[in-house]
C-alpha positions in Angstrom: -5.0 -5.0 -28.2 -5.0 -2.9 -25.0 -6.8 -5.6 -23.1 -4.2 -8.2 -24.0 -1.4 -5.9 -22.9 -3.1 -5.3 -19.6 -3.7 -9.0 -19.1 0.0 -9.8 -19.8 1.0 -7.2 -17.2 -1.4 -8.6 -14.6 -0.3 -12.2 -15.4 3.1 -11.4 -13.9 1.5 -10.7 -10.5 0.9 -14.0 -8.8 -0.8 -12.7 -5.6 -4.5 -12.2 -6.1 -4.6 -9.3 -3.6 -1.8 -7.5 -5.3 -3.4 -8.1 -8.7 -6.6 -6.6 -7.5 -4.8 -3.5 -6.2 -3.0 -3.3 -9.6 -6.4 -3.3 -11.3 -7.7 -0.6 -9.0 -4.6 1.4 -9.8 -5.2 1.2 -13.5 -8.9 2.1 -12.9 -7.8 5.2 -10.9 -5.4 6.3 -13.6 -8.1 5.8 -16.3 -10.6 7.9 -14.3 -8.1 10.7 -13.6 -7.3 10.9 -17.4 -11.0 10.9 -18.3 -12.1 13.5 -15.8 -9.0 15.7 -16.2 -8.0 15.8 -19.9 -5.8 18.8 -19.2 -3.3 16.8 -17.2 -1.0 14.3 -19.0 1.1 11.4 -17.9 4.7 12.4 -16.9 6.2 9.3 -18.6 5.1 6.9 -21.2 5.9 4.0 -18.8 3.7 3.2 -15.8 5.5 1.6 -12.9 2.6 -0.1 -11.0 4.8 -1.6 -8.4 6.2 1.9 -7.5 2.7 3.4 -7.3 1.4 0.6 -5.1 4.5 0.7 -2.9 4.1 4.5 -2.5 0.4 4.0 -1.6 1.2 1.4 1.0 3.9 3.7 2.5 1.4 6.6 2.5 -1.1 4.4 4.3 1.4 3.2 6.9 2.6 6.8 7.5 -0.9 7.9 8.1 -1.6 5.0 10.4 1.4 5.7 12.5 0.9 9.5 12.6 -2.7 9.1 13.7 -2.0 6.4 16.3 1.5 7.3 17.5 1.9 11.0 17.0 -1.6 11.7 18.3 -0.4 10.2 21.6 1.8 13.3 22.1 5.0 11.9 20.6 6.9 14.3 18.5 9.5 12.0 16.7 8.2 8.9 15.0 11.8 7.7 14.4 12.3 7.3 18.1 11.3 4.0 19.6 7.7 4.3 20.8 6.8 3.9 24.4 4.9 0.8 25.6 1.7 2.9 25.9 2.1 4.2 22.3 2.8 0.7 21.0 -0.3 -0.6 22.7 -2.4 2.1 21.1 -1.1 1.3 17.6 -1.4 -2.5 18.1 -5.0 -2.1 19.3 -6.0 -0.5 16.0 -4.4 -3.2 13.8 -6.8 -6.1 13.1 -4.3 -9.0 13.7 -7.1 -11.5 13.1 -8.2 -9.8 9.9 -9.0 -12.0 6.9 -6.2 -10.4 5.0 -3.6 -11.9 7.4 -5.0 -15.4 6.8 -5.3 -15.2 3.0 -2.3 -16.2 0.9 -0.3 -13.1 0.0 2.8 -14.4 -1.8 4.3 -10.9 -2.5 4.2 -9.7 1.1 7.6 -11.4 1.5 9.1 -9.7 -1.5 11.5 -6.9 -0.8 10.5 -3.5 -2.3 13.6 -3.3 -4.4 13.0 -6.5 -6.2 10.8 -7.0 -9.3 7.6 -9.0 -8.9 8.6 -12.6 -8.1 6.7 -15.7 -7.2 7.7 -16.3 -3.5 5.7 -18.7 -1.3 4.9 -17.4 2.2 6.1 -19.4 5.2 3.4 -21.7 6.7 1.6 -20.2 9.6 3.6 -17.0 9.5 2.1 -14.4 11.9 2.6 -10.8 11.3 3.0 -8.3 14.2 4.1 -4.8 14.6 7.8 -4.5 15.1 8.0 -3.5 18.8 11.3 -1.5 18.4 10.3 0.8 15.6 7.3 2.0 13.6 9.1 2.6 10.3 7.6 1.3 7.1 10.7 -0.7 6.3 10.6 -2.5 9.7 6.9 -3.3 9.2 6.5 -3.7 5.5 4.9 -7.1 5.4 2.2 -6.0 8.0 1.6 -2.7 6.2 1.1 -4.6 2.9 -1.4 -7.0 4.4 -3.3 -4.2 6.1 -3.4 -2.1 3.0 -4.7 -5.0 0.9 -7.5 -5.5 3.5 -8.8 -1.9 3.3 -12.1 -1.3 1.6 -11.7 0.0 -1.9 -14.1 3.0 -1.6 -13.7 6.2 0.4 -10.9 8.6 1.0 -9.1 6.2 3.3 -9.8 3.2 1.1 -7.4 1.7 -1.4 -8.8 3.7 -4.3 -8.4 7.1 -2.5 -4.9 6.3 -1.4 -3.9 5.0 -4.8 -5.4 8.2 -6.4 -3.2 10.4 -4.3 -0.1 8.4 -5.2 -1.1 8.3 -8.9 -1.8 12.0 -9.1 1.6 12.8 -7.5 3.8 10.1 -9.2 2.1 9.5 -12.6 0.7 13.0 -13.4 3.2 15.1 -11.4 0.5 17.1 -9.5 0.7 17.8 -5.8 -2.6 16.8 -4.1 -3.5 17.4 -0.6 -6.6 15.8 0.9 
């Protein structure tokens, strides 16, 4: 019965990369519950889209902080200098396999429910040269997040775990 419920949830996600991340998210939640029986879910309803979106925002913030703020800049909301933008762009694998694979949901706004939207042909993703906010670079952030390895603290499982612990279980976790 549980397997059919999970399968019906995953069937709504048309993008294979997003579906894989959703499965990883469910695995993370399951492991956290198994290893920490003393903590309970905050709600009876899991919003996988919200958890994944939070994980992608966390990943993007970390990327910008380590590549932009480490350059001596104090306010990430200010437009970065050309030197800072070059440093950020040099760390983003624009030719990565994730940017070439179909990712139908990369074009879906964060506020909309999961929808089947086809990407534009030969659409290239680049860092917005005017600002480094997540909102201005969401499509690129999603593609880069989906291309991360799953293992390790800086992999998708580690980032999803931090988001799950905070959003699903209501525990503040610092790594």
